[in-house]
C-alpha positions, 0 to 999 in steps of 0.5 A: 500500500505504501508503494502505491501512495509513493507512486501517486505522490511521484506522479503528481510531483512529476506533473507539477509545473507551477515553478517552471516559468520562474526557473526558465526566466532565471536561467535566461537571465543568467545566460544573458548576463554571461553573454553580456560579459563575454561581449563587453569585457568591462561588464564581466567583472561587475557581473561576477561581483553580482553573482558572488553577492547572490551566492553569498546571500543564498548561502546565508539564507540556506544556513538560517533556514536549516 
């Protein structure tokens, strides 16, 4: 019986698409930032600083959440 419940949960999770758009937009913004950094060398350093700030913010948020 537990197997059936796990299977149903996995099937519902697989069909869930609510957060998909947000992830796609975030990936697209990342690709645009990387392309801009490659095309305009002066912007590359600023983009690197922004990504490091985001990374440290996410890291501190993750440590506070657990």
